[in-house]
LUMNULO-406461 format. One line per field, with one value per residue (C-alpha): residue number from 1; x, z, y. Coordinates in steps of 0.1 Angstrom, whole numbers, plus 2048, in hexadecimal, padded with zeros to 3 digits. Example, Ala and Ser with C-alpha at 12.3 -4.5 7.8 and 13.67 -1.06 7.14 Angstrom:
drenvo [1, 2]
px [87B, 889]
pz [84E, 847]
py [7D3, 7F5]
end
This chain:
drenvo [1, 2, 3, 4, 5, 6, 7, 8, 9, 10, 11, 12, 13, 14, 15, 16, 17, 18, 19, 20, 21, 22, 23, 24, 25, 26, 27, 28, 29, 30, 31, 32, 33, 34, 35, 36, 37, 38, 39, 40, 41, 42, 43, 44, 45, 46, 47, 48, 49, 50, 51, 52, 53, 54, 55, 56, 57, 58, 59, 60, 61, 62, 63, 64, 65, 66, 67, 68, 69, 70, 71, 72, 73, 74, 75, 76, 77, 78, 79, 80, 81, 82, 83, 84, 85, 86, 87, 88, 89, 90, 91, 92, 93, 94, 95, 96, 97, 98, 99, 100, 101, 102, 103, 104, 105, 106, 107, 108, 109, 110, 111, 112, 113, 114, 115, 116, 117, 118, 119, 120, 121, 122, 123, 124, 125, 126, 127, 128, 129, 130, 131, 132, 133, 134, 135, 136, 137, 138, 139, 140, 141, 142, 143, 144, 145, 146, 147, 148, 149, 150, 151, 152, 153, 154, 155, 156, 157, 158, 159, 160, 161, 162, 163, 164, 165, 166, 167, 168, 169, 170, 171, 172, 173, 174, 175, 176, 177, 178, 179, 180, 181, 182, 183, 184, 185, 186, 187, 188, 189, 190, 191, 192, 193, 194, 195, 196, 197, 198, 199, 200, 201, 202, 203, 204, 205, 206, 207, 208, 209, 210, 211, 212, 213, 214, 215, 216, 217, 218, 219, 220, 221, 222, 223, 224, 225, 226, 227, 228, 229, 230, 231, 232, 233, 234, 235, 236, 237, 238, 239, 240, 241, 242, 243, 244, 245, 246, 247, 248, 249, 250, 251, 252, 253, 254, 255, 256, 257, 258, 259, 260, 261, 262, 263, 264, 265, 266, 267, 268, 269, 270, 271, 272, 273, 274, 275, 276, 277, 278, 279, 280, 281, 282, 283, 284, 285, 286, 287, 288, 289, 290, 291, 292, 293, 294, 295, 296, 297, 298, 299, 300, 301, 302, 303, 304, 305, 306, 307, 308, 309, 310, 311, 312, 313, 314, 315, 316, 317, 318, 319, 320, 321, 322, 323, 324, 325, 326, 327, 328, 329, 330, 331, 332, 333, 334, 335, 336, 337, 338, 339, 340, 341, 342, 343, 344, 345, 346, 347, 348, 349, 350, 351, 352, 353, 354, 355, 356, 357, 358, 359, 360, 361, 362, 363, 364, 365, 366, 367, 368, 369, 370, 371, 372, 373, 374, 375, 376, 377, 378, 379, 380, 381, 382, 383, 384, 385, 386, 387, 388, 389, 390, 391, 392, 393, 394, 395, 396, 397, 398, 399, 400, 401, 402, 403, 404, 405, 406, 407, 408, 409, 410, 411, 412, 413, 414, 415, 416, 417, 418, 419, 420, 421, 422, 423, 424, 425, 426, 427, 428, 429, 430, 431, 432, 433, 434, 435, 436, 437, 438, 439, 440, 441, 442, 443, 444, 445, 446, 447, 448, 449, 450, 451, 452, 453, 454, 455, 456, 457, 458, 459, 460, 461, 462, 463, 464, 465, 466, 467, 468, 469, 470, 471, 472, 473, 474, 475, 476, 477, 478, 479, 480, 481, 482, 483, 484, 485, 486, 487, 488, 489, 490, 491, 492, 493, 494, 495, 496, 497, 498, 499, 500, 501, 502, 503, 504, 505, 506, 507, 508, 509, 510, 511, 512, 513, 514, 515, 516, 517, 518, 519, 520, 521, 522, 523, 524, 525, 526, 527, 528, 529, 530, 531, 532, 533, 534, 535, 536, 537, 538, 539, 540, 541, 542, 543, 544, 545, 546, 547, 548, 549, 550, 551, 552, 553, 554, 555, 556, 557, 558, 559, 560, 561, 562, 563, 564, 565, 566, 567, 568, 569, 570, 571, 572, 573, 574, 575, 576, 577, 578, 579, 580, 581, 582, 583, 584, 585, 586, 587, 588, 589, 590, 591, 592, 593, 594, 595, 596, 597, 598, 599, 600, 601, 602, 603, 604, 605, 606, 607, 608, 609, 610, 611, 612, 613, 614, 615, 616, 617, 618, 619, 620, 621, 622, 623, 624, 625, 626, 627, 628, 629, 630, 631, 632, 633, 634, 635, 636, 637, 638, 639, 640, 641, 642, 643, 644, 645, 646, 647, 648, 649, 650, 651, 652, 653, 654, 655, 656, 657, 658, 659, 660, 661, 662, 663, 664, 665, 666, 667, 668, 669, 670, 671, 672, 673, 674, 675, 676, 677, 678, 679, 680, 681, 682, 683, 684, 685, 686, 687, 688, 689, 690, 691, 692, 693, 694, 695, 696, 697, 698, 699, 700, 701, 702, 703, 704, 705, 706, 707, 708, 709, 710, 711, 712, 713, 714, 715, 716, 717, 718, 719, 720, 721, 722, 723, 724, 725, 726, 727, 728, 729, 730, 731, 732, 733, 734, 735, 736, 737, 738, 739, 740, 741, 742, 743, 744, 745, 746, 747, 748, 749, 750, 751, 752, 753, 754, 755, 756, 757, 758, 759, 760, 761, 762, 763, 764, 765, 766, 767, 768, 769, 770, 771, 772, 773, 774, 775, 776, 777, 778, 779, 780, 781, 782, 783, 784, 785, 786, 787, 788, 789, 790, 791, 792, 793, 794, 795, 796, 797, 798]
px [31A, 311, 31E, 33F, 342, 33B, 356, 370, 367, 369, 38A, 39A, 38E, 39B, 3BD, 3C3, 3B9, 3CC, 3BC, 39A, 39D, 3A8, 38C, 372, 37E, 380, 35D, 34E, 35B, 34F, 32D, 32A, 331, 317, 2FD, 302, 2FE, 2DE, 2D0, 2D8, 2CA, 2AB, 2A4, 2A5, 294, 277, 270, 24A, 243, 22A, 20D, 1F1, 1F1, 215, 218, 1FB, 207, 217, 223, 21C, 23C, 23F, 25E, 265, 273, 282, 287, 2AD, 2AB, 2B1, 299, 290, 284, 26C, 258, 23C, 21A, 200, 1E4, 1C7, 1D7, 1C9, 1A4, 1A8, 1B6, 19A, 17E, 18A, 1A1, 190, 1B1, 1B6, 1A8, 1B1, 1C6, 1D1, 1E5, 1FF, 212, 22D, 246, 236, 249, 232, 234, 21D, 210, 201, 1EF, 1F3, 1D3, 1CF, 1EE, 1E6, 20C, 214, 22E, 23A, 24A, 25A, 254, 26B, 260, 246, 228, 211, 1F0, 1DC, 1B9, 1A6, 1AF, 1D3, 1C8, 1B8, 1D9, 1F2, 1EC, 1E8, 1DA, 1C0, 1BF, 1A4, 18F, 17F, 197, 17B, 172, 190, 1A0, 180, 17B, 193, 1A9, 1A9, 1C8, 1D2, 1F0, 205, 209, 22D, 223, 206, 21C, 235, 219, 202, 216, 1FF, 1DF, 1C4, 1CB, 1A9, 196, 1B4, 1BD, 1DF, 1EA, 1FC, 214, 206, 1E6, 1D2, 1C0, 1BB, 1AA, 1B7, 19E, 1B1, 1CD, 1E1, 1FD, 220, 227, 23E, 263, 273, 25E, 263, 240, 246, 22E, 223, 20A, 1EF, 1DC, 1BD, 1C3, 1A4, 1B9, 1D2, 1BF, 1C4, 1EA, 1EB, 1CC, 1DC, 1E1, 1CC, 1C2, 1B8, 1D9, 1EB, 209, 210, 22B, 23E, 259, 243, 224, 21D, 202, 1FE, 1E6, 1DB, 1D5, 1BC, 1D6, 1FB, 1FF, 1EB, 206, 215, 1F3, 1EE, 20E, 203, 1E2, 1F5, 1FF, 1DB, 1D7, 1F6, 1E8, 1C7, 1D6, 1F5, 1EB, 209, 221, 217, 237, 24A, 236, 239, 225, 230, 223, 240, 23B, 23D, 258, 270, 26D, 286, 2A1, 298, 2B4, 2B3, 290, 297, 28B, 29C, 2B2, 2CA, 2D2, 2C8, 2E9, 2FB, 2E5, 2EE, 312, 310, 300, 31D, 335, 324, 327, 34C, 352, 343, 356, 377, 371, 369, 389, 39C, 38B, 392, 3B7, 3BC, 3A9, 3BC, 3DE, 3D5, 3C9, 3EB, 3EB, 3CA, 3D3, 3DB, 3BA, 3A8, 3BC, 3B3, 38E, 38D, 39F, 386, 369, 35F, 34E, 356, 334, 33A, 35B, 34C, 330, 34A, 35E, 33F, 334, 356, 350, 32D, 33A, 353, 338, 31F, 33A, 342, 31D, 31A, 338, 32B, 30A, 31E, 332, 313, 301, 321, 328, 305, 301, 321, 316, 2F4, 305, 31D, 300, 2E7, 2CD, 2BB, 2C2, 2B9, 2C2, 2A0, 29D, 27F, 278, 28C, 2AA, 2A9, 2A6, 2C4, 2D9, 2CF, 2D8, 2F9, 302, 2F9, 30C, 32B, 32B, 329, 342, 35B, 358, 34E, 36F, 385, 36E, 36F, 395, 399, 37F, 391, 3B2, 3C0, 3C1, 3E2, 3F3, 3E5, 3F3, 415, 417, 41E, 403, 410, 404, 3F6, 3E0, 3CE, 3C6, 3E9, 3F9, 3E9, 3C6, 3D0, 3E1, 3C2, 3AD, 3C5, 3C5, 39F, 39F, 3B6, 3A4, 385, 39A, 3AB, 38B, 37D, 39D, 39C, 377, 37E, 39A, 385, 368, 37E, 38F, 36D, 361, 381, 37C, 358, 365, 381, 36F, 368, 342, 340, 334, 340, 330, 343, 338, 316, 2F8, 2D5, 2B7, 292, 27F, 25B, 249, 24C, 24C, 269, 26B, 272, 28B, 29E, 29D, 2AD, 2C9, 2CF, 2D1, 2EA, 300, 312, 31C, 342, 340, 325, 332, 312, 2ED, 2DA, 2B5, 2AC, 293, 2AE, 2D4, 2EA, 2E8, 2C8, 2B8, 29A, 29C, 286, 282, 26F, 26E, 279, 27C, 29C, 2A4, 281, 279, 254, 25C, 266, 28A, 28F, 29E, 293, 2A7, 2AB, 2A6, 2B7, 2A1, 2B6, 2BF, 2DE, 2F2, 2EF, 30F, 325, 318, 31E, 33D, 32E, 347, 33D, 34F, 33E, 326, 31A, 306, 2E0, 2D4, 2BD, 299, 27B, 271, 282, 292, 2B2, 2C4, 2E6, 2EB, 305, 31E, 30A, 2EC, 303, 311, 2EF, 2E2, 2FE, 317, 33C, 346, 332, 333, 31E, 300, 2FE, 2E0, 2CD, 2AB, 29C, 278, 26F, 24C, 250, 256, 23C, 254, 277, 293, 2B8, 2D5, 2EE, 308, 317, 324, 33B, 329, 320, 311, 2ED, 2EA, 302, 31F, 309, 2F8, 305, 304, 2E4, 2DB, 2D2, 2CB, 2CA, 2B0, 29E, 27B, 273, 251, 264, 27F, 27E, 2A2, 2BC, 2E0, 2F8, 31D, 330, 355, 357, 36C, 352, 335, 323, 320, 318, 2FC, 2EE, 2EE, 2DB, 2C2, 2BB, 2B6, 2A0, 28A, 286, 278, 265, 259, 23E, 255, 26D, 292, 2A7, 2C7, 2DC, 2FF, 300, 31E, 309, 2ED, 305, 312, 2F0, 2F3, 30C, 2FC, 2FB, 320, 329, 315, 327, 349, 341, 333, 351, 369, 358, 357, 37A, 387, 374, 382, 3A5, 3A1, 395, 3B2, 3CB, 3BD, 3BF, 3E3, 3ED, 3E0, 3F1, 412, 410, 40C, 429, 440, 437, 43E, 460, 46D, 48A, 492, 493, 4AA, 4C2, 4C3, 4CB, 4E7, 4F5, 4F5, 4D3, 4C8, 4A7, 49F, 4A5, 490, 473, 476, 477, 456, 445, 44D, 433, 417, 422, 423, 3FE, 3F4, 404, 3F1, 3D1, 3D9, 3DB, 3BA, 3A8, 3B2, 39B, 37E, 381, 386, 366, 352, 35D, 35A, 335, 331, 342, 32B, 310, 325, 326, 345, 35C, 380, 393, 39F, 3C4, 3DE, 3EB, 3CA, 3D2, 3F6, 3EE, 3D5, 3F0, 409, 3EF, 3E6, 40B, 412, 3F5, 3FF, 424, 41B, 406, 41F, 43C, 42D, 432, 450, 465, 45B, 467, 487, 490, 48A, 4A8, 4B6, 4BD, 498, 48F, 4A6, 497, 474, 467]
pz [73E, 762, 76D, 75B, 76B, 78E, 789, 77D, 799, 7B4, 7A5, 7A6, 7C9, 7D5, 7C3, 7D4, 7F7, 80A, 7F5, 7F7, 81D, 821, 80A, 81C, 83F, 836, 826, 842, 85E, 84B, 844, 868, 874, 85C, 867, 88C, 884, 870, 88E, 8A5, 88E, 887, 8AC, 8B2, 892, 898, 8BB, 8C1, 89C, 8A3, 8AC, 893, 891, 899, 87F, 890, 8B4, 8C4, 8E6, 8F3, 900, 915, 90D, 925, 916, 934, 939, 938, 914, 91C, 912, 926, 911, 924, 91A, 933, 930, 94A, 953, 946, 924, 91A, 921, 910, 8F0, 8F0, 8F3, 8E2, 8C5, 8A6, 897, 8B6, 8B3, 8D7, 8F4, 914, 933, 942, 963, 95D, 973, 994, 9AE, 9BD, 9D7, 9CA, 9E4, 9DA, 9F5, 9F0, 9F1, A10, A23, A23, A1F, A0A, 9EF, 9E7, 9C7, 9C4, 9A1, 998, 973, 95C, 96F, 965, 96F, 94F, 941, 929, 90B, 90E, 8FE, 8E2, 8D9, 8DD, 8D0, 8EA, 8E6, 901, 910, 92A, 934, 921, 915, 917, 93C, 94C, 958, 95C, 982, 99F, 9AC, 98A, 97C, 95A, 959, 93C, 93A, 947, 964, 96D, 96D, 983, 99D, 999, 987, 970, 983, 972, 97E, 975, 994, 9AA, 9C3, 9C6, 9E2, 9D8, 9F0, A0C, A0E, 9EE, 9E1, 9BB, 9A5, 985, 96B, 94B, 93C, 91D, 90A, 90E, 8F4, 8D8, 8DC, 8D7, 8E8, 8FF, 90D, 91F, 93C, 94E, 968, 95F, 97B, 975, 975, 98B, 9A7, 9A7, 9C3, 9DA, 9D5, 9D8, 9E5, 9DE, 9B9, 9A5, 984, 976, 97D, 95D, 971, 980, 96A, 973, 961, 964, 953, 92E, 916, 8F6, 8DA, 8B9, 89E, 882, 869, 872, 85B, 874, 88E, 883, 885, 8A8, 8B3, 8A7, 8BA, 8DA, 8DB, 8E2, 8FB, 90F, 90F, 91D, 939, 942, 93A, 93A, 941, 921, 910, 926, 91B, 8F8, 8F2, 8D6, 8C6, 8C1, 8AB, 8BD, 8A4, 8B1, 8D6, 8D6, 8CA, 8DE, 8F8, 8FF, 90E, 921, 91B, 8FA, 8F7, 8DC, 8C5, 8A1, 896, 8A6, 893, 872, 87B, 882, 861, 850, 864, 858, 834, 83A, 849, 82A, 814, 825, 821, 7FC, 7F8, 804, 7EA, 7CE, 7D8, 7DB, 7BB, 7A6, 7B3, 7A7, 785, 774, 77F, 76C, 74D, 737, 742, 736, 716, 70D, 715, 6FF, 6E3, 6E5, 6E2, 705, 705, 71C, 72E, 732, 743, 75A, 762, 76B, 782, 793, 799, 7AA, 7C0, 7C8, 7D4, 7EB, 7F7, 7FE, 812, 825, 82C, 83B, 851, 85A, 866, 87B, 88A, 891, 8A2, 8B6, 8C2, 8C4, 8E9, 8F1, 8DC, 8ED, 90F, 902, 8F7, 911, 8F7, 8EE, 8C8, 8B5, 892, 883, 85E, 857, 839, 844, 84D, 82D, 818, 82A, 825, 801, 7FB, 80E, 7F8, 7D8, 7E3, 7ED, 7CC, 7B8, 7CD, 7D2, 7B0, 798, 793, 792, 77A, 762, 765, 75E, 742, 732, 72C, 708, 6FE, 6EB, 708, 721, 70D, 708, 72D, 726, 73E, 759, 77C, 76F, 757, 773, 788, 796, 7B3, 7B1, 7B5, 7D0, 7E3, 7E2, 7EF, 80B, 815, 815, 82B, 844, 844, 850, 86A, 877, 879, 88F, 8A4, 8AA, 8B2, 8CC, 8DB, 8DE, 8ED, 906, 90F, 914, 92A, 93E, 942, 94F, 968, 975, 974, 996, 996, 9B6, 9CB, 9D8, 9C4, 9D1, 9EF, 9F2, 9F4, 9EC, 9FC, 9F6, A14, A11, A28, A37, A5C, A6C, A89, A72, A5E, A7D, A8B, A6B, A6D, A92, A8E, A71, A7D, A99, A80, A79, A54, A50, A4E, A4B, A42, A30, A25, A06, 9E9, 9D0, 9D0, 9C3, 99F, 991, 970, 97C, 983, 99C, 9A1, 998, 99B, 9B8, 9C6, 9D3, 9EE, 9F3, 9CE, 9C6, 9A4, 99B, 98F, 96A, 96D, 980, 99B, 9A2, 9C4, 9D9, 9F7, A12, A36, A47, A41, A1B, A16, A2B, A1D, 9F8, 9FF, 9F3, 9FB, A0C, 9FE, A15, A32, A44, A40, A45, A69, A6F, A65, A56, A41, A2D, A45, A33, A13, A06, 9E2, 9C8, 9B7, 996, 9A8, 9BB, 99A, 989, 9A6, 99E, 9BA, 9B7, 9DB, 9EB, A0D, 9FF, 9F8, A1C, A2E, A0F, A0D, 9F4, 9F0, 9E0, 9DA, 9F5, A10, A1A, A20, A16, A28, A2B, A17, A30, A1A, 9F7, 9EA, 9CE, 9AE, 9A8, 989, 990, 96F, 955, 945, 926, 938, 94A, 96F, 978, 995, 9B3, 9D8, 9F4, A10, A28, A21, A32, A21, A00, A0D, 9F9, 9FB, A16, A0B, A1F, A1C, A25, A29, A0E, A23, A25, A0E, A11, A36, A36, A1D, A32, A50, A3C, A30, A52, A61, A45, A46, A6B, A67, A46, A49, A2E, A14, 9FA, A01, 9E3, 9E1, 9C7, 9C8, 9BF, 9A8, 993, 991, 984, 96A, 95B, 94F, 936, 929, 906, 906, 915, 8F9, 8DF, 8ED, 8EC, 8C8, 8BB, 8CC, 8BE, 89A, 89C, 8A4, 887, 86F, 87C, 876, 852, 84B, 858, 843, 824, 82B, 832, 811, 7FE, 80F, 807, 7E2, 7E3, 7F4, 7DA, 7BD, 7CC, 7D8, 7BF, 7C8, 7ED, 7E6, 7D2, 7ED, 807, 7F2, 7EF, 814, 81C, 841, 84C, 859, 838, 825, 83E, 83A, 814, 814, 82E, 824, 809, 81F, 83D, 826, 81C, 840, 848, 82A, 838, 85A, 84A, 838, 856, 86E, 862, 85D, 880, 88F, 880, 889, 8AD, 8B2, 8A9, 8C2, 8DE, 8D8, 8EB, 90A, 91C, 92F, 917, 90D, 8F2, 8D7, 8DB, 8C0, 8D2, 8C9, 8A4, 8AA, 8BF, 8A4, 88A, 89F, 8A6, 881, 876, 892, 887, 862, 86B, 880, 864, 849, 85E, 862, 83D, 838, 853, 845, 822, 830, 842, 824, 817, 7F9, 7E6, 7E6, 7DE, 7BF, 7B2, 7B2, 790]
py [C2F, C37, C15, C1C, C3E, C30, C14, C2D, C46, C2B, C1E, C41, C47, C25, C2B, C4C, C42, C5D, C79, C69, C66, C8A, C97, C82, C8C, CB1, CB1, C9C, CB3, CD2, CC3, CB7, CDA, CE8, CCF, CD7, CFC, CF4, CE1, CFE, D18, D04, D01, D26, D31, D19, D24, D29, D24, D09, D20, D20, D46, D4D, D69, D7B, D78, D96, DA0, DC3, DD4, DF3, E09, E25, E45, E56, E7B, E78, E6B, E47, E2A, E0B, DEE, DD9, DBA, DC1, DD2, DDC, DC4, DD8, DDA, DB8, DC1, DE2, DD2, DB8, DD2, DF1, DE7, DD9, DCC, DB5, D93, D88, D94, D84, D8E, D77, D7B, D62, D4F, D58, D44, D2A, D0E, CF3, CDA, CB8, CA4, C7F, C6A, C55, C60, C85, C8D, CAC, CAB, CCE, CDC, CFF, D0D, D2A, D2B, D1B, D2A, D46, D57, D5D, D5D, D46, D5C, D50, D2F, D41, D52, D36, D13, CF7, CD4, CCF, CAC, CB4, CD2, CEE, D0A, D24, D1E, D0C, D2D, D41, D3D, D44, D28, D16, D05, CF7, CE0, CD3, CAD, CAD, CC4, CAD, C8F, CA1, CA7, C89, C6F, C5A, C63, C78, C9C, CAA, CB6, CB2, CCD, CDD, CF5, D15, D26, D11, D26, D24, D05, D04, CEA, CDB, CE4, CDD, CC8, CD1, CBF, CCC, CE7, CDB, CE4, CFC, D16, D35, D32, D11, D16, CF7, D06, D1F, D2F, D44, D69, D6D, D5D, D7A, D8D, D70, D72, D97, DA9, DCB, DC4, DDD, DCD, DEE, E00, E0A, E16, DF3, DE5, DC6, DB1, D92, DA2, D9A, DA2, D8D, D95, D84, D9E, D98, DA3, DA4, DC2, DD6, DD5, DF7, E07, DF8, E08, E29, E26, E1F, E44, E4F, E32, E3E, E62, E55, E40, E55, E78, E90, E72, E60, E6C, E54, E35, E25, E05, DEE, DCE, DB6, D97, D76, D6B, D86, D7F, D62, D7A, D99, D96, DBC, DBA, D9B, D78, D75, D56, D60, D7D, D78, D87, D69, D51, D61, D62, D3C, D37, D49, D34, D14, D1F, D27, D05, CF4, D0C, D04, CDF, CE4, CF8, CDA, CC4, CDD, CE0, CBB, CB4, CCD, CC1, C9E, CAB, CA6, C81, C7C, C90, C72, C62, C81, C82, C5E, C63, C82, C70, C53, C6C, C77, C99, CB6, CB1, C8C, C92, CAC, C94, C79, C8F, C9D, C79, C72, C91, C85, C63, C74, C8D, C70, C5E, C7F, C85, C62, C68, C8B, C7C, C63, C80, C94, C77, C70, C93, CA1, C98, CAA, CC7, CC8, CC9, CE4, CFB, CF0, CE5, CC5, CC4, CA4, C98, C90, C86, C9B, CB0, CCE, CBA, CA5, CC5, CD4, CB5, CB4, CD8, CD2, CB4, CC7, CE6, CD2, CBE, CDF, CF2, CD6, CC5, CE0, CF1, CD2, CC1, CDF, CE0, CBA, CBA, CD8, CC7, CC7, CA2, CA7, CB9, CA0, C82, C92, C9A, CBF, CCC, CE4, CEB, D0C, CFA, CE8, D06, D07, D17, D3A, D2D, D14, D30, D46, D28, D21, D46, D45, D27, D36, D57, D45, D32, D51, D66, D4A, D48, D6E, D6C, D51, D65, D85, D73, D60, D81, D93, D76, D78, D9D, D96, D7D, D94, DB5, DC4, DC3, DD7, DBA, D98, D7B, D5D, D47, D58, D40, D4F, D3E, D47, D56, D49, D62, D85, D7C, D8F, D77, D59, D6D, D77, D54, D48, D61, D5B, D36, D38, D54, D40, D25, D2B, D26, D40, D64, D78, D76, D92, D95, DA8, DA9, DA1, D9E, DBB, DAD, D9F, D99, DAC, DD1, DE3, E08, E28, E4D, E62, E85, E94, EAD, EBA, EC1, EBE, EB0, E8C, E88, E85, E62, E43, E31, E0C, DFE, DE3, DDD, DCC, DCC, DDA, DBB, DBE, DD3, DBD, D9C, DA7, DBC, DDD, DF8, E19, E37, E50, E50, E31, E11, E0E, E0B, DEC, DF4, DE3, E02, E1C, E35, E3D, E37, E2C, E36, E2C, E43, E44, E53, E6A, E78, E7A, E8F, EA7, EA0, E97, E95, E78, E8A, EA6, E90, E82, E8F, E98, E89, E72, E67, E46, E38, E1E, E39, E51, E6E, E78, E66, E6F, E61, E53, E42, E3F, E1D, E16, E0E, DEA, DD9, DD2, DC0, DB2, DC5, DC9, DE6, E05, E09, E1B, E32, E1C, E1E, E05, E07, DF1, DE5, DC4, DBE, DB7, DA0, D80, D73, D6A, D6F, D5A, D60, D40, D39, D1E, D06, CEB, CF5, CD4, CD5, CFA, CF5, CD9, CF0, D0B, CF1, CE3, D05, D10, CF1, CF4, D18, D12, CEE, CF1, D00, CF2, CFA, D05, D19, D2A, D38, D5C, D57, D3E, D58, D72, D59, D56, D7B, D6F, D4F, D5C, D66, D44, D33, D49, D40, D1B, D1C, D30, D19, CFA, D07, D16, CF3, CE5, D00, CF9, CD4, CDA, CF1, CD8, CBC, CD2, CDC, CB9, CAD, CCA, CC5, CA0, CA8, CC2, CA9, C8E, CA7, CB2, C90, C90, CB4, CAC, C8E, CA4, CBF, CA5, C96, CBA, CBE, CCF, CCA, CBE, CE1, CF1, CD8, CDC, D02, CFF, CEB, D00, D24, D27, D1B, D30, D4F, D47, D45, D66, D76, D67, D77, D99, D94, D86, DA1, DBE, DA5, D97, DB9, DC7, DA8, DA6, DCC, DC8, DAC, DC0, DDD, DCA, DD0, DF1, DE4, DD3, DCC, DDE, DC6, DC7, DC1, DA2, D90, D92, D8A, D6C, D60, D63, D50, D35, D32, D30, D17, D01, D03, CFD, CDE, CD0, CD7, CCA, CA7, CA0, CB7, CA6, C84, C8E, C9E, C7E, C68, C55, C6A, C4A, C42, C66, C67, C47, C57, C61]
end
């Protein structure tokens, strides 16, 4: 029986090649899109899930509840927190402090020659303690995890980091030089952590070495918070996290006294960190992942709609076959089984083609989303493919098989079945509308995201971001800095050189409390600082609205503030604040405000502009900002490199364009735009394939009518309009349905931006026009062909 069903199914598929091809292509494109989304979701949802106790691992966050009512969400915690948790909290199994991504110059002396090869590490480094390896899971290849980081000047490397420094040689016991002044010994070697992970550190330096980097760092200071500081804990029972949070209230009171109301410690599960974009360090919002999951289901649903539509329009052709089978004794269930078997064959063919598409386009997709996704046929992937196949067979084949199996044998044999009896036009219209609703929601989403990204690119950020090269300054020697400036300034393609702690916009914020105008009390809100020299305003194009620029100085002697700080201090006229004195923790006494600059965005457009000042403080300068003409960037960069290496011969030269740094603020939005564009294209292709198949069937049914109309004088245009109008009407209905859905979804997305566009009416109008144009183009291909057919041949068609 099964063999007979397979033969008949294959014969039917081979006979109707065009419909089989359309069904297979539609399903394969939809399944390929769903599989790509699955790989993307799996990558993010499995991040850091390989740790043995991943459900018991938490990070301690410090949220600041400011006096003005605002809240700053921070991922850091003070250094003494780890020891306190280990010794005083019974629910804590283990705790460790991590100072991550400390910028290091690593020097490796070659055996024999004595030459030193240097590497500049911006990320992937951390100072920590042995307890770190009790919390997170590492495979030790050499060394003792209990003692490897116990002593000062001890280093543990991952396998890839050791190969980077020493090649294939054994790294154990080798010496590396840090920042050209500190020798450390490799005391441990661990395997690279499995991907994906957000704790991908390659160099671990013992926390006991911290004093040699910064002798002034107080390891007992609870007030010393830094964006690089982390505290991780393993709880004996994950359910005790809420109780731990409650106990932190008493801890804050003990350490901060009357100021405890400003500090709120919070234990955040490791599983949430990857999605915590608000606190920084999060890679992607979880809401975006769920949205992509829904899009994947919609793509598969749209492909199944194609199958249902094309299957039901062919049902009349097979009515006599069903009638004969029922007359010969075939049961209702046997017929359903046969038609589901046909659907299964098409689905299996489509799945094979989908895998080919995924393998072919996965490298392009990886480059598009900046990931290294791989199609591995492990248990999870095979389960997903199995569920996908089963779901497609039921969704695509379930309804058509019920319709075909439900034919009356007498009506089928007499040929008296109508289109309504096979799930006629009303159902197909609903399905086509559903398809185009999905398509248009994605089109509107793509337009809104593109419009917001254009707004970001064109918004006046308050500073110049193009043609500015940022170079690291390795040491604090004023003479070397000034020599660097003096040697570059005469070069015609270099406009200016400024030294600062950070550029105007940075992912890291620095600041603190202040006193204003002689008040003995600290202000109710903190301010952000930009520590820079007198060339800073000119280099970045910051505009003074009142007063003057800073005078050259190595310490804080005067301030230039932004308009937001001006207004929060209670002034409207910027001239009124000039001469008022401000005291910051880096200055021993109050210093005057000498200028007010136009507001500039010190972070992304996700966040409001905060109160900020600019002042000179040479001890903190870490970057040189070089504004260039842009006429010959290659030669200019070579001049900068040669000058820098002459003054810093033992350092590694690296540069970054400020515009590229600003672009990193919007990596998530860029990724969102690319994903929506990709899957919008897939949805449009699926809709076009479905429409093409339906129009082909309509043309076939109305061939004689078309021939008669042509004989009676109908034009090609009128015939195309006749065949197109019904489908265009459905697309317009889909536009009406899609508009409120897309408006709500994109309004929620835009709420993440403080500075955002308003969704204009033209976005929905343009989406409708695009959808109608796509549908009209698809329909016209077959309509024009039918309209140009010789009427004599048309009238001969039965």
